[in-house]
N, C-alpha and C positions, 0 to 999 in steps of 0.2 A: 311435761313432755320429756321424760327421762332419757329417751333415746333419739331425740332430735339432734342430728349431727350436721348442722349447717351454721357453724359459728360465725361465718362472715355474712350470712344471709343471702348468699348468691342464688341458691335454689329458690328460696322464697321470692326474691325479686324477679327472677326469670319467670317463674310460674305465674305471678301476678301481672307481668308485662305481656305475657302471651294470652292469658285467659281472664275474662271477666266473670268471676264467680258470683257476683252480687245477685242474690235472689234466685239462683239457678238450682235445678234438681240435677244432682251430679251422680254418675255411676263411676266408681273407681275400680278398675280391674287389677288384681294383683296388689292389694293394699298392704299385705304383710301385717306388721304390727301397728300400722297407722302413721308411720314416719312422715310421709308426704301429706296424708289426710289432715293432720293438725295444722298444716301450713295454709290451708284454704277453707276449712270447714266453718270457721266463724263467719265467713261471708256468704256461704251457700244457704239456700232455703232448706235443702234436704240433701243428705249424702247417703247413698247405698254403696258400701265398700265390700268387695268380695275377694276372697283368696282361697285356694284349695287347701291350705294348711290350717286345720282346725286349731292347732296350738297357737299360731300367730293371731288368729281371730280372737281367741280367748284373751290374749294379752291386750289387744286393741280394745276390746270391750271393757276390760278392767281399767285400762288407762284413760278411757274417755272422760274428759272433764265434765263435771256436773252441768255446766252451762250449755253443753252441746248434746247431751243425752237425748233430748226430745227430737232432735233432727237427724240423728245418726242411726244407721242400721249396718252392723257388721255381720256378714254371713259367710259361712264356710261353704264355698261353691266354686266350681270350675266354670269358666265362661261358656264352655261348650254345653254344660248342663244347667246353666243358670236360668231359672224361671222366676222373674221378679214377683214380689208380693203384689196383690191387686192395687194397692195404693201407690206403688212405685213403678208402674209400667211405662211411664213416659219420662224420658231424661232429656234435659236440655243439652248436656254434654257428657262425654265419657272420657276418662283418663286411663292411660296405661303407664304406670310409673316409669318403667325402663325406657319408654320411648322419648322421655324428656332428656 
């Protein structure tokens, strides 16, 4: 996680204090390079992370740890135009990074 900038772990602690990710199907809107995604993905059952910037998505895909690749989908998409793949049409929760 080369760009994880939470040295004190405050964002991580707050995120997990507010949300139970265990076994959930998560939609993350505006994931960028995956900075926040890596802080919860290990607990989620499935993560679909979208961002309109294709170059940020490419970095997130490249940086996805091998242990998470089976449960991760990074897609270049704007929320207004997002049409989830058939296997990802139901989400238990949705995150928008800047709202935290």
